[in-house]
Backbone as CSV, one residue per row, in Angstrom:
resi,resn,N_x,N_y,N_z,CA_x,CA_y,CA_z,C_x,C_y,C_z
1,MET,67.686,-67.711,109.846,68.602,-67.411,108.780,68.220,-66.608,107.854
2,PRO,66.541,-66.128,107.391,66.531,-65.442,106.042,67.183,-63.949,106.101
3,LYS,67.370,-64.126,107.065,67.997,-62.180,107.663,69.174,-61.915,107.294
4,LEU,69.602,-62.882,107.119,71.424,-62.801,106.042,71.191,-61.854,105.077
5,PRO,70.321,-62.132,104.205,70.671,-61.612,102.501,70.228,-59.462,103.098
6,GLY,69.796,-59.727,104.128,68.887,-58.231,103.804,69.955,-57.554,105.129
7,LEU,70.885,-58.253,105.599,71.912,-58.009,106.743,73.153,-57.619,105.219
8,VAL,73.379,-59.064,104.726,74.144,-58.397,103.574,74.191,-57.362,102.585
9,LYS,73.328,-57.203,102.293,72.778,-55.255,101.859,72.375,-54.218,102.372
10,GLY,72.003,-54.864,102.967,72.458,-52.908,104.466,73.778,-53.025,104.248
11,LEU,74.387,-53.952,104.679,75.877,-53.557,104.917,77.174,-53.038,103.634
12,GLY,76.165,-53.988,102.290,76.633,-52.993,100.802,76.615,-51.615,100.555
13,VAL,75.074,-51.074,101.120,74.816,-49.660,100.831,75.322,-48.974,102.064
14,THR,75.760,-49.699,102.966,76.638,-48.946,103.941,78.187,-48.662,103.216
15,LEU,78.371,-49.597,102.791,79.678,-49.794,102.031,80.047,-48.332,100.821
16,ASN,78.710,-49.112,100.255,79.411,-47.967,99.492,79.041,-46.561,99.301
17,THR,77.585,-46.635,100.741,77.727,-44.713,100.935,79.184,-44.016,101.276
18,LEU,79.712,-45.096,101.880,81.513,-45.111,103.199,82.582,-44.982,102.029
19,VAL,82.266,-45.366,100.396,83.440,-45.345,99.242,83.137,-43.947,98.678
20,ARG,81.677,-43.550,98.955,81.418,-41.904,97.548,81.793,-41.458,98.282
21,THR,81.753,-41.334,99.731,81.539,-40.005,100.626,83.055,-40.171,100.790
22,THR,84.432,-40.793,100.728,85.567,-40.451,100.738,86.222,-40.302,100.015
23,THR,85.760,-40.922,98.161,86.032,-40.270,97.417,85.787,-38.302,96.669
24,LYS,84.381,-38.601,96.975,83.782,-37.503,96.186,83.959,-35.872,97.460
25,GLY,83.720,-36.461,98.889,84.244,-35.319,99.970,82.733,-35.774,100.740
26,SER,82.884,-35.011,101.741,81.771,-34.902,102.292,80.560,-33.940,101.980
27,ASN,79.360,-33.609,102.389,78.498,-32.715,101.983,78.580,-32.049,103.442
28,THR,79.150,-32.204,104.462,78.769,-31.809,105.564,79.692,-30.796,105.798
29,VAL,78.692,-29.539,106.531,79.024,-27.763,106.568,79.259,-27.908,108.164
30,GLN,80.782,-27.452,108.606,80.783,-27.354,109.623,80.872,-26.253,110.469
31,TYR,79.518,-26.773,110.793,78.756,-25.692,111.745,79.064,-25.289,112.248
32,PRO,79.420,-23.926,114.019,79.212,-22.691,112.684,80.571,-22.276,112.292
33,HIS,81.691,-22.631,112.187,82.655,-22.328,111.734,82.882,-22.554,109.981
34,GLU,82.278,-23.037,109.800,81.555,-22.603,107.396,79.974,-22.629,107.685
35,LYS,79.946,-21.294,106.984,78.005,-21.596,106.981,77.859,-21.481,105.793
36,GLU,76.294,-21.754,105.285,75.883,-22.363,104.039,74.625,-20.752,103.813
37,THR,75.063,-20.461,102.692,74.007,-19.481,102.083,72.747,-20.619,102.229
38,PRO,71.780,-19.561,102.457,70.199,-20.410,102.663,69.909,-20.407,101.019
39,PRO,68.884,-21.240,100.359,68.659,-21.082,99.057,67.359,-19.733,98.873
40,ILE,67.094,-19.301,97.526,66.100,-17.858,97.860,65.575,-18.550,98.050
41,ARG,64.900,-17.352,98.126,62.920,-18.180,99.595,63.188,-18.882,100.071
42,ALA,64.458,-18.534,101.261,64.232,-19.997,102.380,63.167,-19.398,103.689
43,ARG,62.688,-20.192,103.813,61.626,-19.867,105.307,62.837,-20.249,106.585
44,GLY,63.243,-18.658,106.693,63.877,-18.851,108.294,62.568,-17.943,109.177
45,VAL,62.870,-17.147,109.092,62.145,-16.277,109.934,60.900,-15.659,109.672
46,ILE,60.017,-14.761,110.208,59.021,-14.216,109.350,59.322,-12.276,110.076
47,ALA,59.563,-10.972,108.949,59.556,-10.304,109.397,58.900,-9.355,109.137
48,LEU,58.782,-8.641,109.931,57.485,-7.096,110.200,57.661,-6.132,108.712
49,ARG,57.500,-5.323,107.239,57.504,-3.785,107.428,56.380,-3.208,108.491
50,GLU,57.226,-2.865,109.160,55.298,-1.600,110.637,54.968,-0.782,109.622
51,ASP,55.444,-0.441,107.934,54.500,1.112,107.857,53.635,0.296,106.821
52,ASN,53.624,-0.710,106.649,52.200,-1.540,106.429,51.380,-1.980,106.723
53,CYS,51.858,-2.503,108.322,50.583,-3.147,109.264,49.736,-2.124,109.669
54,THR,47.993,-2.508,109.693,46.970,-1.859,109.592,46.372,-1.832,111.334
55,SER,46.901,-3.384,111.502,46.567,-3.484,113.199,44.680,-4.199,113.027
56,CYS,44.642,-5.295,111.677,43.581,-5.402,111.239,43.453,-6.875,111.679
57,MET,44.320,-7.454,112.790,44.228,-8.719,113.425,44.232,-10.031,112.574
58,LEU,43.901,-9.647,111.616,44.397,-10.862,110.632,44.916,-12.140,110.706
59,CYS,46.136,-11.476,110.872,47.653,-12.842,110.830,47.015,-13.357,112.193
60,ALA,46.965,-12.974,113.211,46.706,-13.071,115.046,45.683,-14.378,115.022
61,ARG,44.387,-14.364,114.139,43.743,-14.996,114.113,43.609,-16.274,113.489
62,SER,44.773,-15.846,112.419,44.769,-16.587,111.450,45.432,-18.300,112.590
63,CYS,46.766,-17.797,113.125,47.918,-18.462,113.527,46.803,-19.531,114.215
64,PRO,47.233,-21.011,113.942,46.889,-21.820,114.614,47.874,-22.518,116.144
65,ASP,48.938,-21.154,115.791,49.276,-21.556,117.129,49.043,-20.061,117.984
66,TRP,48.137,-19.590,118.234,48.191,-17.739,118.348,49.255,-17.435,119.064
67,CYS,50.274,-17.474,118.485,51.908,-17.106,118.850,51.463,-15.727,118.326
68,ILE,51.144,-14.879,117.589,51.243,-13.399,117.161,50.542,-12.931,118.272
69,TYR,50.575,-11.278,118.861,50.229,-10.319,119.546,49.762,-9.485,119.167
70,ILE,49.704,-8.593,118.870,49.269,-7.305,118.459,48.334,-6.220,118.658
71,GLU,48.752,-4.644,119.260,47.908,-3.852,119.732,48.191,-2.684,119.449
72,GLY,47.093,-2.337,118.667,47.469,-0.625,118.357,46.148,-0.289,118.208
73,HIS,46.882,1.272,118.215,45.222,2.741,118.623,45.442,3.299,117.447
74,LYS,44.045,3.587,117.148,44.515,4.306,115.971,44.089,6.004,115.606
75,GLU,44.038,6.734,117.346,44.975,7.643,117.402,46.388,8.054,118.205
76,LEU,46.993,6.659,118.587,48.041,7.197,119.227,48.730,7.127,117.696
77,ALA,49.435,5.874,118.112,50.070,4.865,116.361,49.426,3.860,115.882
78,PRO,49.956,4.157,114.547,49.355,2.664,113.642,49.316,1.140,114.889
79,LEU,50.966,1.527,115.451,51.432,-0.150,115.440,51.947,0.159,117.112
80,ASP,51.165,0.034,118.441,51.646,-0.267,119.285,52.568,-1.263,120.275
81,ARG,51.753,-2.821,119.738,52.743,-3.839,120.140,52.914,-4.850,118.194
82,PHE,53.513,-5.824,118.191,53.760,-7.037,117.639,54.515,-7.601,117.841
83,ASP,54.192,-8.632,118.261,54.935,-9.369,118.759,54.871,-11.185,118.201
84,ILE,55.869,-11.868,118.258,55.637,-13.074,117.301,56.621,-14.072,118.390
85,ASP,56.161,-14.732,119.168,56.482,-15.466,120.696,56.968,-16.784,119.443
86,TYR,58.432,-16.956,118.816,59.011,-18.223,117.816,59.151,-19.868,118.329
87,ALA,58.668,-19.405,120.316,58.928,-20.628,120.770,57.771,-21.055,120.366
88,LEU,56.447,-20.428,120.318,55.248,-21.284,120.284,55.317,-21.161,117.872
89,CYS,56.322,-20.697,117.664,55.585,-20.999,116.461,55.563,-22.036,115.576
90,MET,55.227,-22.094,114.907,55.312,-23.582,114.207,56.170,-23.175,112.286
91,TYR,55.937,-22.096,112.433,56.538,-20.976,110.722,55.670,-22.234,110.281
92,CYS,54.484,-22.415,109.653,53.289,-22.145,108.737,53.448,-21.610,107.697
93,GLY,53.415,-20.373,107.366,53.138,-18.970,107.000,52.113,-18.447,106.387
94,ILE,51.112,-19.090,107.434,49.660,-18.729,107.289,49.763,-17.011,107.163
95,CYS,50.095,-16.607,108.764,50.113,-15.284,108.913,50.850,-14.065,107.931
96,VAL,51.267,-15.208,106.784,52.853,-14.135,105.833,50.942,-14.431,104.110
97,GLU,50.454,-15.416,104.634,49.309,-15.191,102.985,48.655,-14.691,103.520
98,VAL,47.828,-14.483,104.898,46.974,-13.997,104.726,46.726,-12.674,104.800
99,CYS,48.135,-11.723,104.811,47.991,-10.477,105.131,47.433,-9.700,104.142
100,PRO,46.580,-8.347,103.979,46.241,-7.775,102.685,46.912,-6.835,102.553
101,PHE,48.164,-6.578,103.964,48.730,-5.315,103.435,49.922,-5.628,102.962
102,ASP,50.736,-6.421,102.968,51.867,-7.123,102.181,52.879,-6.403,103.907
103,ALA,52.564,-6.587,104.811,53.289,-6.329,106.045,54.185,-7.775,106.764
104,LEU,53.432,-8.514,106.559,54.640,-9.717,106.969,55.516,-10.739,105.768
105,PHE,56.666,-10.480,105.707,57.223,-11.483,104.787,58.212,-12.627,105.287
106,TRP,58.380,-13.582,104.376,59.690,-14.509,104.817,61.095,-14.011,104.717
107,SER,61.721,-14.229,105.987,63.477,-13.827,105.663,63.790,-14.753,105.531
108,PRO,64.845,-14.915,104.991,66.147,-17.026,104.905,66.742,-16.395,106.666
109,GLU,67.090,-15.928,107.818,67.616,-15.506,108.283,67.839,-16.795,109.078
110,TYR,68.552,-17.508,109.992,68.046,-18.527,110.493,68.952,-18.184,111.629
111,GLU,69.630,-17.599,112.055,70.773,-17.120,113.392,70.011,-17.019,114.581
112,TYR,68.852,-17.079,115.272,67.626,-16.430,115.946,68.196,-17.101,117.145
113,SER,69.330,-18.044,117.449,68.725,-18.995,118.960,68.622,-17.769,119.923
114,GLU,68.610,-18.420,121.289,68.674,-17.755,122.830,68.878,-18.642,123.697
115,PRO,70.027,-18.045,124.843,70.294,-19.265,126.080,68.581,-19.073,126.227
116,HIS,67.365,-18.486,126.803,66.549,-18.907,127.675,65.431,-18.623,126.076
117,ILE,64.211,-19.804,126.862,63.125,-19.842,125.827,62.491,-18.586,126.293
118,ALA,62.099,-17.931,126.392,61.457,-16.768,128.224,61.595,-15.224,126.151
119,ASP,62.884,-15.307,125.673,63.782,-14.913,125.137,63.473,-15.217,123.278
120,LEU,62.549,-16.154,123.373,61.724,-16.050,121.466,60.817,-15.171,121.390
121,LEU,61.152,-13.862,122.084,59.466,-13.429,122.255,59.996,-11.990,121.479
122,HIS,59.615,-11.841,120.011,60.457,-10.816,119.293,59.621,-10.062,119.136
123,ASP,59.820,-8.481,118.948,58.834,-7.797,119.041,59.160,-6.162,117.880
124,LYS,58.388,-5.640,117.381,58.385,-5.214,116.338,60.009,-4.341,116.014
125,ALA,60.680,-4.407,116.935,61.779,-3.755,116.244,63.154,-5.055,115.791
126,LYS,63.148,-5.995,116.158,63.662,-6.748,116.091,63.051,-8.037,114.549
127,LEU,61.299,-7.623,114.310,60.710,-7.921,112.974,61.413,-7.248,111.879
128,GLY,61.790,-6.057,112.540,61.360,-5.515,111.174,63.702,-4.924,110.734
129,GLU,64.266,-5.524,112.415,65.108,-5.898,111.609,64.974,-7.382,110.480
130,TRP,64.343,-7.354,110.220,65.272,-8.862,108.988,64.574,-8.764,107.850
131,MET,63.848,-7.518,108.227,63.604,-6.737,106.619,64.411,-6.539,105.565
132,GLU,65.389,-6.649,105.797,66.865,-6.426,104.548,67.164,-7.395,104.555
133,THR,66.851,-8.425,105.226,67.254,-10.317,104.752,66.615,-10.156,103.987
134,VAL,64.838,-9.869,103.447,64.008,-10.410,102.841,64.205,-10.280,101.608
135,PRO,64.118,-11.669,100.631,64.867,-11.024,99.610,64.041,-10.388,98.130
136,GLU,63.743,-10.069,96.842,63.129,-9.268,96.511,62.619,-10.442,95.872
137,ALA,61.088,-9.968,95.556,60.382,-11.135,95.024,60.736,-11.314,93.572
138,PRO,59.977,-12.714,93.057,60.368,-12.796,91.908,59.442,-12.069,90.815
139,ALA,60.055,-11.861,89.534,59.601,-10.449,89.037,58.316,-11.623,88.079
140,LEU,57.673,-11.456,87.733,55.938,-11.020,87.238,56.027,-11.842,86.277
141,GLU,55.347,-13.254,85.983,55.201,-14.202,84.083,54.703,-13.434,83.428
142,ALA,54.924,-13.723,82.427,54.198,-12.054,81.516,52.671,-12.591,80.944
143,GLY,52.160,-11.342,81.719,50.581,-11.727,81.527,50.296,-12.011,82.891
144,ALA,50.749,-11.750,84.002,50.638,-11.932,85.414,50.185,-9.873,85.456
145,GLU,49.144,-10.419,86.368,48.994,-8.605,86.782,49.367,-8.138,88.513
146,LYS,49.628,-7.320,88.947,50.353,-6.868,90.362,48.966,-6.988,90.956
147,LYS,48.983,-7.517,92.367,48.263,-7.285,93.443,47.869,-6.608,93.421
148,GLY,46.299,-5.938,93.398,45.078,-5.042,94.052,44.425,-4.384,91.984
149,LYS,45.537,-4.503,91.725,44.847,-4.074,89.766,44.746,-5.036,89.130
150,LYS,43.007,-4.556,88.429,43.076,-5.198,87.060,42.727,-5.082,86.015
């Protein structure tokens, strides 16, 4: 019998939520027919600015999931291969943080699902396409210095 007050309280919360939802309207978006705009600086996928990458391997060595594959030859091209396997990536952002050359950025792009898990290995061309969706960096606060300047 002591469980009855808890049951009544739980039903009261459910009824209260039902009443508020029907009077105010639902917050649910009917995806994919309606799409929400992600918040500014949202974490979606990692985008690559290929020109800034020097193949230093810092991002690949820092990645806890080992999902970044880089091949580079200074004689031929600065960057022969740069792939990220999003089937392995846990979106921790360590690679973005450790890149000293500003080659990796968070893009708010969230629609990149694939029918086969093997297709989640995205190459430098696809990662470069996502640079178009990367928002501008916020303005520096008063008195702050730009990176690299003292």
